[in-house]
VOPAGU-2260 file (C-alpha; in pm, 1 decimal, decimal comma):
REM VOPAGU-2260
SITE   aa  ch    i         X         Y         Z
SITE  MET   A    0   -1716,7   -1505,3    1554,8
SITE  THR   A    1   -1431,5   -1457,8    1310,1
SITE  LEU   A    2   -1157,6   -1202,3    1365,5
SITE  MET   A    3   -1320,8    -978,1    1104,8
SITE  ASP   A    4   -1651,6    -999,4    1292,6
SITE  TYR   A    5   -1473,3    -866,6    1599,6
SITE  CYS   A    6   -1296,2    -596,9    1398,4
SITE  MET   A    7   -1611,2    -476,8    1223,5
SITE  GLN   A    8   -1790,4    -455,5    1556,9
SITE  TYR   A    9   -1502,9    -252,5    1703,7
SITE  ILE   A   10   -1485,9     -26,1    1396,9
SITE  ASP   A   11   -1861,1      38,6    1412,0
SITE  GLU   A   12   -1836,4     127,1    1781,3
SITE  ILE   A   13   -1546,2     365,5    1718,0
SITE  MET   A   14   -1719,7     528,4    1420,9
SITE  ASP   A   15   -2042,2     570,0    1624,4
SITE  GLY   A   16   -1859,2     722,5    1920,6
SITE  LYS   A   17   -1946,5     429,9    2146,6
SITE  ARG   A   18   -1582,0     330,1    2187,3
SITE  PRO   A   19   -1271,0     548,5    2199,1
SITE  ALA   A   20    -999,3     486,9    1944,4
SITE  PRO   A   21    -717,1     268,7    2079,4
SITE  GLU   A   22    -471,3     448,1    2303,9
SITE  GLY   A   23    -233,0     670,1    2107,3
SITE  ILE   A   24    -455,3     678,4    1796,3
SITE  THR   A   25    -606,7    1012,8    1691,8
SITE  LEU   A   26    -852,6    1012,4    1402,9
SITE  THR   A   27    -890,2    1329,6    1195,7
SITE  GLU   A   28   -1097,6    1216,2     896,5
SITE  THR   A   29   -1472,9    1285,4     894,8
SITE  ASP   A   30   -1583,8    1079,0     593,7
SITE  PRO   A   31   -1675,7     727,2     721,1
SITE  VAL   A   32   -1476,7     544,4     453,6
SITE  ALA   A   33   -1170,2     764,9     496,8
SITE  ARG   A   34   -1201,9     742,7     876,0
SITE  GLY   A   35   -1210,3     363,8     864,7
SITE  MET   A   36    -903,6     357,6     639,5
SITE  GLU   A   37    -726,2     604,4     868,5
SITE  LEU   A   38    -797,5     384,6    1171,5
SITE  LEU   A   39    -659,3      76,4    1000,1
SITE  GLN   A   40    -353,2     261,4     870,0
SITE  LYS   A   41    -264,6     401,7    1212,4
SITE  VAL   A   42    -323,5      75,0    1396,3
SITE  GLY   A   43    -131,0    -128,8    1140,4
SITE  ASP   A   44    -348,4    -432,9    1067,9
SITE  PHE   A   45    -667,8    -611,0    1169,4
SITE  PRO   A   46    -515,3    -848,0    1430,0
SITE  THR   A   47    -355,2    -552,2    1608,0
SITE  LEU   A   48    -685,3    -362,1    1604,4
SITE  ALA   A   49    -861,6    -662,4    1757,3
SITE  ARG   A   50    -599,0    -701,3    2032,2
SITE  LEU   A   51    -605,9    -332,6    2124,7
SITE  CYS   A   52    -985,4    -313,6    2141,5
SITE  ALA   A   53   -1016,9    -639,5    2332,9
SITE  ALA   A   54    -760,9    -504,6    2580,8
SITE  GLN   A   55    -981,6    -196,4    2627,1
SITE  ASP   A   56   -1255,8    -434,3    2743,0
SITE  GLY   A   57   -1021,4    -639,5    2959,0
SITE  THR   A   58   -1083,1    -949,0    2745,5
SITE  GLN   A   59    -884,9   -1174,5    2514,9
SITE  ILE   A   60    -991,7   -1312,8    2178,1
SITE  PRO   A   61    -927,3   -1690,0    2149,5
SITE  ARG   A   62    -599,7   -1787,0    1982,9
SITE  GLU   A   63    -775,9   -2002,5    1723,4
SITE  VAL   A   64    -962,2   -1693,4    1595,5
SITE  TYR   A   65    -628,8   -1529,6    1510,5
SITE  ASP   A   66    -493,2   -1853,6    1360,1
SITE  SER   A   67    -787,1   -1879,5    1116,7
SITE  PHE   A   68    -756,5   -1516,6    1002,1
SITE  ASP   A   69    -736,4   -1475,7     620,7
SITE  PRO   A   70    -585,6   -1131,5     532,5
SITE  GLY   A   71    -702,0   -1139,7     169,3
SITE  ALA   A   72   -1061,1   -1224,1     254,8
SITE  ALA   A   73   -1055,6    -970,3     537,5
SITE  ILE   A   74    -943,8    -686,0     312,4
SITE  SER   A   75   -1206,4    -781,0      54,0
SITE  MET   A   76   -1477,2    -780,0     320,0
SITE  PHE   A   77   -1358,4    -447,9     463,8
SITE  LEU   A   78   -1347,3    -277,1     123,5
SITE  GLY   A   79   -1687,7    -406,8      19,7
SITE  ARG   A   80   -1846,7    -303,5     346,3
SITE  ASP   A   81   -1699,1      45,5     367,3
SITE  GLY   A   82   -1764,1     108,2      -0,6
SITE  GLU   A   83   -2137,3      84,5      71,9
SITE  GLN   A   84   -2136,6     344,7     350,4
SITE  GLU   A   85   -2241,7     700,3     281,0
SITE  SER   A   86   -2099,1    1013,5     430,3
SITE  PRO   A   87   -2322,5    1192,3     679,9
SITE  GLN   A   88   -2480,4    1509,9     543,6
SITE  GLU   A   89   -2364,3    1832,1     704,4
SITE  SER   A   90   -2579,9    2137,6     738,5
SITE  PRO   A   91   -2441,5    2451,8     572,1
SITE  GLY   A   92   -2353,0    2599,8     910,0
SITE  GLU   A   93   -2145,9    2295,5    1005,9
SITE  GLN   A   94   -1930,0    2281,0     694,9
SITE  GLU   A   95   -1559,2    2312,2     766,9
SITE  GLU   A   96   -1307,4    2508,6     567,6
SITE  PRO   A   97   -1173,6    2288,5     284,9
SITE  GLN   A   98    -827,5    2149,5     359,2
SITE  PRO   A   99    -547,8    2139,9     100,7
SITE  ASP   A  100    -549,4    1810,4     -89,1
SITE  PRO   A  101    -216,9    1631,4     -24,1
SITE  ASP   A  102    -269,5    1429,6    -342,0
SITE  ALA   A  103    -326,0    1730,8    -567,2
SITE  GLY   A  104    -122,2    1699,4    -886,3
SITE  LYS   A  105     -55,5    1326,9    -842,8
SITE  HIS   A  106    -152,7    1068,5   -1099,8
SITE  ALA   A  107    -451,4     864,5    -975,2
SITE  PHE   A  108    -243,7     545,9   -1000,1
SITE  GLN   A  109      17,0     710,3    -775,0
SITE  VAL   A  110    -250,2     794,1    -517,2
SITE  LEU   A  111    -366,9     431,5    -520,3
SITE  LEU   A  112     -14,3     303,1    -458,2
SITE  ASP   A  113      46,1     557,5    -181,5
SITE  CYS   A  114    -267,5     438,8      -1,4
SITE  VAL   A  115    -196,0      69,5     -51,2
SITE  ALA   A  116     162,5     107,1      74,1
SITE  LEU   A  117      34,0     217,2     415,6
SITE  ASP   A  118     -92,4    -130,0     505,9
SITE  ASP   A  119      58,2    -475,0     445,4
SITE  GLY   A  120    -288,6    -623,5     409,8
SITE  LEU   A  121    -369,8    -387,3     125,0
SITE  VAL   A  122     -38,4    -471,9     -41,8
SITE  GLN   A  123    -131,1    -840,6     -23,2
SITE  TYR   A  124    -478,7    -767,9    -155,1
SITE  LEU   A  125    -350,8    -564,3    -452,4
SITE  THR   A  126     -96,2    -835,1    -533,1
SITE  GLN   A  127    -364,3   -1102,6    -524,1
SITE  VAL   A  128    -616,4    -921,6    -743,5
SITE  LEU   A  129    -351,2    -831,2   -1002,8
SITE  ARG   A  130    -203,8   -1182,1   -1008,9
SITE  ASP   A  131    -549,4   -1340,1   -1035,8
SITE  ARG   A  132    -671,0   -1070,5   -1276,0
SITE  ASP   A  133    -962,8   -1007,9   -1041,9
SITE  TRP   A  134   -1068,4    -680,9   -1198,8
SITE  ALA   A  135   -1379,7    -647,9    -980,9
SITE  GLY   A  136   -1152,5    -652,6    -676,8
SITE  PHE   A  137    -924,9    -393,6    -835,3
SITE  TYR   A  138   -1217,1    -161,3    -910,1
SITE  LYS   A  139   -1331,8    -195,1    -550,8
SITE  LEU   A  140    -984,4    -105,3    -422,5
SITE  SER   A  141    -954,2     191,6    -658,4
SITE  GLN   A  142   -1291,8     324,3    -545,4
SITE  ILE   A  143   -1187,6     313,4    -180,7
SITE  THR   A  144    -843,8     468,1    -231,9
SITE  THR   A  145    -908,4     720,6    -510,9
SITE  LYS   A  146   -1290,1     736,6    -541,2
SITE  MET   A  147   -1241,3     655,8    -910,6
SITE  ASP   A  148   -1291,7     348,8   -1131,6
SITE  LEU   A  149    -934,2     298,9   -1243,5
SITE  ASN   A  150    -865,8      62,7   -1533,3
SITE  PRO   A  151    -648,2    -228,8   -1413,2
SITE  GLU   A  152    -496,3    -288,9   -1758,3
SITE  GLU   A  153    -395,0      76,7   -1781,3
SITE  PHE   A  154    -256,1      59,9   -1427,5
SITE  LEU   A  155     -39,4    -238,8   -1518,0
SITE  PHE   A  156      88,1     -65,9   -1831,1
SITE  TRP   A  157     163,0     253,8   -1636,2
SITE  LEU   A  158     353,1      77,3   -1359,9
SITE  GLY   A  159     524,2    -167,6   -1591,3
SITE  ASN   A  160     651,1     106,5   -1822,6
SITE  LYS   A  161     713,1     402,9   -1592,5
SITE  GLU   A  162    1038,7     473,0   -1770,4
SITE  LEU   A  163     840,7     607,3   -2065,9
SITE  TRP   A  164     756,3     915,4   -1857,8
SITE  ALA   A  165    1095,6     944,9   -1686,0
SITE  ASP   A  166    1396,8    1165,8   -1750,7
SITE  ASP   A  167    1734,2    1022,0   -1851,2
SITE  GLU   A  168    1866,3     998,5   -1495,2
SITE  GLU   A  169    1561,1     808,5   -1371,1
SITE  ARG   A  170    1566,0     571,2   -1668,4
SITE  ALA   A  171    1932,9     492,5   -1608,8
SITE  CYS   A  172    1879,2     437,9   -1236,2
SITE  ALA   A  173    1574,9     215,0   -1294,5
SITE  ALA   A  174    1765,6       0,2   -1546,4
SITE  VAL   A  175    2066,8     -42,1   -1316,6
SITE  MET   A  176    1869,1    -111,2    -998,3
SITE  ASP   A  177    1624,4    -346,8   -1170,8
SITE  ALA   A  178    1927,4    -542,2   -1294,2
SITE  CYS   A  179    2066,5    -550,9    -939,7
SITE  MET   A  180    1736,6    -673,2    -795,0
SITE  GLU   A  181    1692,2    -938,0   -1061,8
SITE  ARG   A  182    2046,0   -1067,8   -1001,9
SITE  LEU   A  183    1987,8   -1086,3    -626,5
SITE  ARG   A  184    1662,8   -1272,7    -685,3
SITE  GLN   A  185    1833,1   -1526,8    -909,7
SITE  GLU   A  186    2113,0   -1568,3    -654,4
SITE  GLY   A  187    1860,0   -1629,4    -378,6
SITE  ARG   A  188    1974,4   -1327,7    -174,4
SITE  LEU   A  189    1620,9   -1231,9     -92,3
SITE  GLU   A  190    1687,2   -1076,8     248,5
SITE  LEU   A  191    1936,7    -833,6      95,9
SITE  MET   A  192    1693,7    -760,0    -185,2
SITE  ALA   A  193    1412,8    -691,7      64,0
SITE  ALA   A  194    1633,5    -457,4     267,3
SITE  LEU   A  195    1725,1    -261,5     -45,9
SITE  LEU   A  196    1363,2    -235,3    -157,2
SITE  SER   A  197    1265,7    -112,5     189,6
SITE  GLY   A  198    1508,9     176,1     150,5
SITE  ASP   A  199    1755,0      87,4     425,7
SITE  ARG   A  200    2039,7     335,3     381,3
SITE  HIS   A  201    2316,1     130,5     545,3
SITE  THR   A  202    2228,0    -170,7     328,9
SITE  PHE   A  203    2239,5      34,7       9,4
SITE  GLU   A  204    2568,8     202,7      93,0
SITE  SER   A  205    2728,0    -134,2     171,0
SITE  PHE   A  206    2579,5    -292,1    -139,8
SITE  ARG   A  207    2701,7     -18,8    -375,6
SITE  CYS   A  208    3060,7     -97,7    -272,6
SITE  GLU   A  209    3027,8    -462,5    -381,8
SITE  ALA   A  210    2773,9    -459,5    -665,7
SITE  PRO   A  211    2944,3    -472,6   -1008,0
SITE  GLU   A  212    2653,0    -271,0   -1149,7
SITE  LEU   A  213    2718,2      18,4    -906,4
SITE  VAL   A  214    3081,9      16,4    -802,0
SITE  HIS   A  215    3194,1     218,7   -1105,0
SITE  LEU   A  216    2901,5     465,2   -1095,9
SITE  PRO   A  217    3004,2     770,6    -891,2
SITE  GLN   A  218    2651,4     911,8    -925,2
SITE  ALA   A  219    2502,7     606,1    -751,7
SITE  THR   A  220    2454,8     769,4    -412,0
SITE  TYR   A  221    2174,9     697,7    -168,2
SITE  ASP   A  222    2007,6    1024,4    -268,2
SITE  TRP   A  223    2022,8     916,8    -633,1
SITE  TYR   A  224    1865,7     582,8    -539,4
SITE  CYS   A  225    1588,0     747,5    -335,1
SITE  ARG   A  226    1506,6    1015,7    -589,8
SITE  ASN   A  227    1503,3     796,2    -898,3
SITE  TYR   A  228    1399,3     453,5    -769,8
SITE  LEU   A  229    1251,1     437,0    -420,6
SITE  ASP   A  230    1030,7     743,9    -463,0
SITE  ARG   A  231     919,1     644,7    -813,7
SITE  ASP   A  232     739,4     317,0    -730,6
SITE  TYR   A  233     996,2      82,8    -884,3
SITE  PRO   A  234    1022,8    -120,2    -560,5
SITE  PHE   A  235     646,0    -175,7    -575,4
SITE  ARG   A  236     679,6    -299,9    -933,0
SITE  MET   A  237     961,6    -534,4    -838,0
SITE  LEU   A  238     762,6    -667,7    -541,2
SITE  LEU   A  239     464,3    -741,6    -765,7
SITE  LYS   A  240     686,8    -911,6   -1024,1
SITE  CYS   A  241     838,8   -1133,0    -755,8
SITE  ASN   A  242     488,5   -1237,5    -653,7
SITE  GLY   A  243     377,1   -1347,8    -997,5
SITE  VAL   A  244     221,4   -1029,9   -1139,1
SITE  THR   A  245     295,5    -982,9   -1508,9
SITE  PHE   A  246     314,0    -649,6   -1687,0
SITE  PRO   A  247     235,4    -572,7   -2053,8
SITE  ARG   A  248     524,8    -497,9   -2283,7
SITE  ARG   A  249     575,1    -147,1   -2413,2
SITE  LYS   A  250     357,1     -60,6   -2707,2
SITE  GLU   A  251     550,3     -35,9   -3027,2
SITE  GLY   A  252     538,3     298,9   -3204,9
C-alpha cells in the first residue's frame, strides 16, 4: 500500500464514523468534501495524518512508504476522489440553520488562495499546475475550493496585476516590497526573503532599518506592510514567481 492508500482508508473510516478523528482534532463541516478538506487542514499534511491514525491503532507504517510519498500526486488523487463524492441528503426536519459565509464578499480567486494557503501540499499542487499550465488540474482545484470553474488565465492575470485594483498606498507598498524581494533573490538571501514573506515581524522591523528601499520611508511600518502586502496576496505571487510561474503583462488600454 502507498501512503495515500493508507490515508484514504483512514479518511473513509473517519467520514463513516468508524474511526474517531485524531486526538485534538474537532471536525465541524458536514459536507463530505468540505469535511475532508477540514481534516487535512487541521492535521497539516498527509504524512502526519497517516502517523496519527496508525498510532491510534498501535501500529507503524513502514519507513519506505513515507520515503516514496509524492505530495503532488497525492493532492491530485485526493482532489479527484473527493470531487466525485456527493453530499448526503438531509430531510427537511434535519436541516440546520444556515451559518454566515466567512467568504461572503470575497473575490472567488481570493477564496481559492485562502484555501490553498492552509496546506503546504495544496501550495505545491497549485504551483505545479500553474507552472505546467495543467488547466485540468487547476479546474479540479477550483471546484474543490470554491465550487466554481475558475479560469486559470484570468486567475494569473488577476494575481499578476493586482495593483490595477489597488489604492495608491497599496500600489506604492507593492512596488517597494517587490523590489526588495527581487533584490534579496538576486543576492541569494533566500532565508531572509522567506522570513519576510512569512510575515515575521522581528525580521521585517530589522530589515527596514537596513534596506535602502525602506530606510527613508517613515510610513513603512509593520502595519503598513501587513495591510498593503501580506494581506493582499503579494507574497503568494512572489512565491509563484520564484518557482517558475509566469504572469501575463498588463493589458494595454
